[in-house]
C-alpha positions in Angstrom: -76.5 -45.0 33.4 -75.7 -41.3 34.1 -72.1 -40.7 34.8 -70.7 -38.2 37.3 -67.4 -36.4 36.4 -65.3 -34.3 38.8 -62.3 -32.5 37.4 -59.6 -31.6 39.9 -56.6 -31.8 37.6 -54.7 -34.3 39.8 -54.2 -36.6 36.8 -53.2 -33.8 34.5 -50.7 -32.4 37.0 -49.2 -35.8 37.4 -48.8 -36.1 33.6 -47.4 -32.6 33.1 -45.3 -32.1 36.2 -43.6 -35.4 36.9 -39.8 -35.2 36.5 -37.1 -37.8 36.0 -35.2 -36.9 39.2 -38.4 -37.3 41.3 -38.8 -40.9 40.2 -37.4 -43.7 42.4 -34.2 -45.3 41.1 -36.0 -48.7 40.6 -38.5 -46.9 38.3 -35.8 -45.1 36.4 -34.1 -48.5 35.8 -37.4 -50.0 34.7 -37.9 -47.2 32.2 -34.6 -48.1 30.5 -35.7 -51.8 30.5 -39.0 -50.8 28.8 -37.2 -48.6 26.3 -34.9 -51.4 25.2 -37.9 -53.7 24.9 -40.0 -51.3 22.9 -37.1 -50.4 20.6 -36.7 -54.2 20.0 -40.4 -54.4 19.1 -40.2 -51.5 16.7 -37.0 -53.0 15.1 -38.5 -56.4 14.5 -41.8 -54.9 13.4 -40.1 -52.8 10.7 -39.3 -56.2 9.0 -42.9 -57.2 8.6 -45.7 -56.7 6.2 -47.9 -54.8 8.6 -45.2 -52.1 8.9 -45.0 -51.9 5.1 -48.8 -51.3 5.0 -48.4 -48.6 7.7 -45.7 -46.9 5.7 -47.8 -46.9 2.6 -50.7 -45.5 4.5 -48.6 -42.8 6.0 -47.2 -41.9 2.5 -50.8 -41.6 1.2 -52.1 -39.5 4.0 -49.2 -37.7 5.9 -46.0 -37.7 4.0 -45.0 -34.0 4.5 -42.7 -33.9 7.5 -39.2 -34.6 8.8 -39.9 -37.0 11.6 -37.9 -40.2 11.2 -39.4 -43.6 11.6 -37.6 -46.6 13.2 -36.6 -49.0 10.5 -37.3 -46.8 7.5 -35.5 -44.2 5.4 -38.7 -42.2 5.0 -39.8 -39.2 7.1 -43.3 -38.0 7.9 -45.3 -35.5 9.9 -46.5 -36.4 13.4 -49.6 -38.3 12.4 -47.7 -40.1 9.6 -44.9 -41.2 11.9 -47.5 -42.4 14.5 -49.3 -44.4 11.8 -46.1 -46.0 10.5 -44.6 -47.0 13.8 -48.0 -48.2 15.3 -48.0 -50.8 12.5 -44.6 -52.0 13.7 -44.7 -52.1 17.5 -47.0 -55.1 17.9 -46.3 -56.8 14.6 -44.2 -59.7 16.0 -45.9 -59.9 19.5 -42.6 -59.4 21.4 -43.8 -56.4 23.5 -44.5 -56.1 27.2 -47.8 -56.8 28.9 -49.8 -56.5 32.1 -51.8 -59.5 33.4 -54.7 -57.5 34.9 -55.5 -55.5 31.8 -55.0 -58.6 29.7 -52.9 -56.9 27.0 -49.9 -54.8 26.0 -49.7 -51.2 27.3 -46.2 -50.3 25.9 -46.9 -51.1 22.3 -50.2 -49.2 22.5 -48.6 -45.8 23.1 -45.0 -46.1 21.9 -45.6 -44.9 18.3 -47.3 -41.7 19.3 -44.8 -40.9 22.1 -41.9 -41.7 19.8 -43.3 -39.5 17.0 -44.0 -36.6 19.4 -40.7 -36.9 21.1 -38.9 -36.8 17.7 -41.0 -33.9 16.5 -40.3 -31.8 19.7 -36.6 -32.9 19.7 -36.7 -34.0 23.3 -33.9 -35.7 25.2 -33.8 -39.4 25.8 -34.3 -38.6 29.5 -37.6 -36.8 28.8 -38.7 -39.7 26.5 -38.0 -42.1 29.4 -39.9 -39.9 31.8 -42.9 -39.8 29.4 -42.8 -43.6 29.1 -43.2 -44.0 32.8 -46.1 -41.6 32.9 -47.8 -43.3 30.0 -47.5 -46.7 31.6 -49.0 -45.4 34.8 -51.9 -43.6 33.2 -52.6 -46.2 30.5 -52.8 -49.2 32.9 -55.0 -47.3 35.4 -57.5 -46.2 32.7 -57.5 -49.8 31.3 -58.5 -51.1 34.7 -61.3 -48.6 34.9 -62.4 -49.2 31.3 -62.6 -53.0 31.7 -64.6 -52.7 34.9 -66.9 -50.0 33.6 -67.8 -51.7 30.4 -67.5 -55.3 31.6 -66.0 -56.4 28.3 -62.5 -57.6 27.4 -61.1 -54.8 25.3 -57.4 -54.9 24.4 -54.4 -52.8 23.7 -55.7 -50.4 21.1 -58.5 -49.3 23.4 -56.4 -48.1 26.2 -53.6 -47.1 23.9 -55.8 -44.2 22.8 -55.8 -42.8 26.3 -52.2 -43.5 27.0 -51.1 -42.0 23.7 -53.1 -38.9 24.4 -51.5 -38.6 27.9 -47.9 -39.0 26.6 -48.2 -36.8 23.5 -50.1 -34.2 25.5 -47.1 -33.9 27.9 -44.6 -33.7 25.0 -46.7 -31.1 23.3 -46.6 -29.0 26.5 -50.4 -28.7 26.7 -51.7 -26.8 29.7 -53.8 -28.7 32.2 -57.2 -27.6 30.7 -56.0 -28.6 27.2 -54.8 -31.9 28.5 -58.0 -32.6 30.3 -59.9 -32.0 27.1 -57.5 -34.2 25.2 -58.0 -37.1 27.6 -61.8 -36.7 27.4 -61.7 -36.9 23.6 -59.5 -40.0 23.7 -61.6 -41.6 26.4 -64.8 -41.1 24.3 -63.3 -42.2 20.9 -61.2 -45.1 22.2 -61.8 -48.0 19.7 -63.4 -51.2 20.6 -60.8 -54.0 20.1 -62.4 -57.4 20.8 -59.3 -59.3 21.8 -60.9 -62.8 21.9 -61.9 -62.4 18.3 -58.3 -61.8 17.3 -57.3 -64.8 19.4 -59.7 -67.0 17.6 -59.4 -65.4 14.1 -55.8 -64.1 13.8 -55.0 -61.3 11.4 -53.2 -58.0 11.4 -56.1 -56.6 13.4 -54.5 -58.3 16.4 -54.7 -55.9 19.4 -55.9 -53.0 17.5 -52.8 -50.9 18.2 -52.7 -48.7 15.1 -56.2 -47.3 15.5 -55.8 -46.7 19.2 -52.5 -44.8 18.6 -54.2 -42.8 15.9 -57.2 -41.9 18.1 -54.8 -40.8 20.9 -52.7 -38.7 18.5 -55.8 -37.2 16.9 -57.2 -36.3 20.4 -54.3 -33.9 20.8 -54.7 -32.4 17.4 -58.5 -32.1 17.9 -57.9 -30.1 21.1 -55.4 -27.8 19.4 -58.0 -27.3 16.5 -60.7 -26.3 19.0 -62.7 -29.4 19.5 -64.1 -30.0 23.0 -64.9 -33.1 24.9 -66.1 -33.7 28.5 -65.2 -36.2 31.1 -63.1 -39.4 31.3 -63.4 -42.5 33.4 -60.7 -41.6 35.8 -62.7 -38.5 36.8 -65.7 -40.6 38.0 -66.0 -41.3 41.8 -65.7 -45.1 41.4 -62.3 -44.8 39.8 -60.7 -41.9 41.6 -58.9 -44.4 43.8 -56.7 -45.2 40.8 -55.6 -41.6 40.5 -54.9 -41.5 44.3 -52.0 -44.0 43.9 -50.2 -42.1 41.1 -46.6 -41.5 42.1 -47.0 -43.9 45.0 -47.6 -47.3 43.5 -46.0 -48.0 40.1 -47.8 -50.3 37.8 -44.8 -50.3 35.5 -43.3 -52.7 38.0 -46.2 -55.1 37.4 -45.3 -55.6 33.7 -44.3 -58.9 32.2 -41.8 -59.2 29.4 -42.0 -61.8 26.6 -39.1 -64.0 25.5 -40.9 -65.5 22.5 -42.5 -63.9 19.5 -46.1 -65.2 20.0 -49.1 -64.7 22.2 -48.2 -64.7 25.9 -50.6 -67.6 26.5 -48.3 -70.0 24.6 -45.2 -69.1 26.6 -45.8 -71.4 29.5 -45.9 -74.6 27.5 -43.1 -73.5 25.2 -40.8 -73.1 28.3 -42.0 -76.3 29.8 -41.2 -78.2 26.6 -37.8 -76.7 26.0 -36.8 -77.4 29.6 -37.9 -81.0 29.3 -35.9 -81.3 26.0 -32.8 -79.9 27.7 -33.1 -82.1 30.8 -33.8 -85.4 29.0 -31.8 -84.7 25.8 -34.4 -85.6 23.1 -35.4 -83.9 19.9 -38.6 -83.2 18.0 -38.2 -86.5 16.0 -38.4 -88.5 19.3 -41.8 -87.1 20.2 -44.9 -89.3 19.8 -47.4 -87.0 21.5 -47.7 -83.8 23.6 -50.6 -82.9 25.9 -50.8 -79.3 27.2 -52.8 -78.6 30.3 -53.7 -74.9 30.4 -56.4 -72.3 31.0 -59.5 -71.9 28.8 -58.5 -68.7 27.0 -55.2 -70.2 26.0 -56.8 -73.4 24.8 -59.0 -71.3 22.5 -56.0 -70.0 20.7 -55.9 -71.0 17.0 -54.4 -74.4 16.2 -54.6 -74.3 12.5 -51.6 -74.4 10.1 -50.6 -70.8 9.8 -50.4 -69.1 6.4 -49.3 -65.7 7.7 -47.0 -64.5 10.5 -50.1 -63.2 12.5 -51.6 -66.7 12.3 -48.3 -68.1 13.6 -48.2 -65.8 16.5 -51.8 -66.0 17.6 -51.6 -69.7 17.7 -50.8 -72.2 20.4 -49.9 -75.3 18.4 -47.5 -73.7 15.9 -45.3 -71.9 18.5 -44.8 -75.0 20.6 -44.0 -77.2 17.7 -41.7 -74.6 16.1 -39.8 -74.1 19.4 -39.3 -77.8 19.8 -38.0 -78.1 16.2 -35.7 -75.0 16.3 -34.9 -74.9 20.0 -36.3 -71.3 20.3 -39.1 -69.1 19.0 -38.0 -65.8 17.7 -38.3 -63.6 14.6 -36.9 -66.2 12.2 -39.4 -68.9 13.3 -42.5 -66.8 12.7 -41.6 -65.2 9.5 -43.9 -66.3 6.6 -40.9 -67.9 4.9 -40.5 -70.3 7.8 -44.1 -71.5 8.1 -44.0 -74.5 5.8 -41.3 -76.4 7.7 -42.5 -80.0 7.4 -41.1 -81.0 10.8 -43.1 -78.3 12.5 -46.3 -79.1 10.7 -46.0 -82.8 11.5 -45.4 -82.0 15.2 -48.4 -79.8 15.4 -50.6 -82.9 14.6 -49.2 -84.6 17.7 -50.3 -81.8 20.1 -53.4 -82.0 22.3 -54.8 -79.3 24.5 -56.8 -79.7 27.7 -58.5 -77.0 29.8 -57.5 -77.7 33.4 -60.2 -76.4 35.8 -57.7 -75.6 38.6 -55.4 -73.7 36.3 -58.3 -71.9 34.7 -59.6 -70.8 38.1 -56.4 -68.8 38.6 -56.6 -66.8 35.4 -55.9 -63.9 34.8 -53.9 -63.2 38.0 -51.8 -66.3 37.2 -51.4 -67.8 33.7 -50.1 -71.3 34.1 -49.6 -74.5 32.1 -48.0 -77.9 32.3 -47.2 -80.5 29.7 -46.9 -84.3 29.3 -44.6 -85.5 26.5 -44.7 -89.1 25.3 -41.7 -90.2 23.4 -41.6 -92.9 20.7 -40.1 -95.4 23.1 -43.1 -95.1 25.4 -41.4 -92.8 28.0 -43.8 -90.2 29.5 -42.1 -87.0 30.6 -44.1 -84.6 32.9 -43.3 -81.0 33.5 -43.9 -79.0 36.6 -46.5 -76.2 36.6 -45.1 -73.3 34.6 -45.7 -69.6 34.6 -44.4 -67.8 31.6 -40.8 -66.4 31.8 -40.5 -62.7 32.5 -43.4 -62.3 34.9 -43.4 -59.3 37.2 -42.3 -61.7 40.0 -39.2 -62.4 38.0 -38.0 -58.9 38.6 -36.8 -58.3 35.1 -33.7 -56.2 35.1 -31.1 -54.9 32.6 -29.3 -58.3 32.5 -32.5 -60.1 31.6 -33.6 -57.6 28.9 -30.1 -57.5 27.5 -30.1 -61.3 27.0 -33.5 -61.0 25.3 -32.3 -58.1 23.1 -29.2 -59.9 21.9 -31.1 -63.2 21.1 -34.1 -61.6 19.4 -32.3 -59.0 17.3 -29.4 -61.3 16.3 -30.9 -62.0 12.9 -31.2 -58.3 12.0 -28.2 -56.7 13.7 -24.6 -57.5 13.9 -23.1 -58.2 17.4 -21.1 -54.9 17.5 -24.2 -52.9 16.5 -26.3 -54.7 19.1 -23.8 -53.6 21.7 -23.6 -50.0 20.5 -27.3 -49.6 20.5 -27.6 -51.1 24.0 -25.0 -48.7 25.2 -27.0 -45.8 23.8 -30.2 -47.0 25.3 -28.6 -47.6 28.7 -26.0 -45.0 29.4 -26.7 -41.9 27.4 -29.8 -40.3 29.0 -28.9 -36.7 28.0 -28.6 -37.2 24.3 -31.4 -36.2 21.9 -33.9 -39.0 21.2 -33.4 -38.3 17.5 -29.8 -39.3 17.8 -30.8 -42.7 18.9 -33.3 -43.2 16.2 -30.9 -41.9 13.6 -28.3 -44.4 14.8 -30.8 -47.2 14.7 -31.7 -46.4 11.1 -28.1 -46.1 10.1 -27.1 -49.5 11.5 -30.2 -51.0 10.0 -29.1 -49.8 6.5 -25.5 -50.8 7.0 -26.0 -54.1 8.8 -24.0 -56.9 7.3 -26.1 -59.5 9.0 -28.3 -61.2 6.4 -31.7 -62.8 6.9 -31.3 -66.1 5.0 -33.1 -69.3 4.5 -30.1 -71.1 6.1 -30.7 -69.2 9.3 -34.3 -70.4 9.4 -33.1 -74.0 8.8 -30.7 -73.7 11.7 
């Protein structure tokens, strides 16, 4: 089908000209919340095997440069830093998401924006402003892309466009250059078939590294003289998405994840933990669990995981691990924790049922309920649960602080957690590089060990 493109530079002007002081206070506060959440994702990701692979790849291809990488002592050029951090941001599945695009916008562009911000030595305030812009542009293009192609792409696909937008701003491209960059990113955005990663978990996951690389390369291609033409947000059927820029903020429609696993497992995890707290039983008391959920969640892997990715893109393991440990965080999905016999035994007592009524509400609402039968014959039934941290929960600084303290506890001491939170919350005029340098310093000096005893507890 022939496409019609109309360039009026409204999108480019929004990306290039939006300023921090012009943003509503609620949006500025949300930018800080997102920054804390994304830094948390990068920190955790730097402890995983996927990040190690990304660093090795960056060393092979792009090692000449002075750009620091969160969680590493090494420095790279712009593309190298993007490659390395894009292998960290989604590694432990703790990053934000958006129900209507069925994926994770923040993780998809944070690597390129962080790398560009560090290269250009911008302030933390400019970094936060760029985050807001990237969320707004990424989510809108994702909505257009999914409607246009009629296929469930995921984070890496729209991360290419969002990365190009954010990096283009930080590189101070002019509007013509930025338009060309967005056109290249739109055309080359990778296919990331999310349901395949759901059913066959691996480091492929949401395809974030390749999307980030395409977005970063789109900027470099433009600067090198390559030309593209047209993007979906320039077509008549999607211009309405551009019309709402600066008026309606999609960043306020994000959800935030309390557990290190696929969002579709969060509802039954919360339901089970609440029943456990209310009725004071433990995993050994459970005879059987039945989870009633939507079809896509029921299709998540249920096999015994051998890797951290198989543990995260799973529905049986996270529920069982949460019931055994009382939580599901970094320590419970590390590969060293996956052979816990109590967790594996409890997985065998889980049943999953697609509930037609619940399924009919997907993706606008992602709901689940559970029935737990105890060894003494008692049947406990939960209410219908949405996952914690939905947009309707109005996630604020207090919520994200609790998450940050809980999730990073295994890798940062309490004083360093508090210092980093203070930097990310109260020091908007300092250089972005100062924050990353501090993060890497406390990572190296942290006295908090990651031990087998912590997993057992």
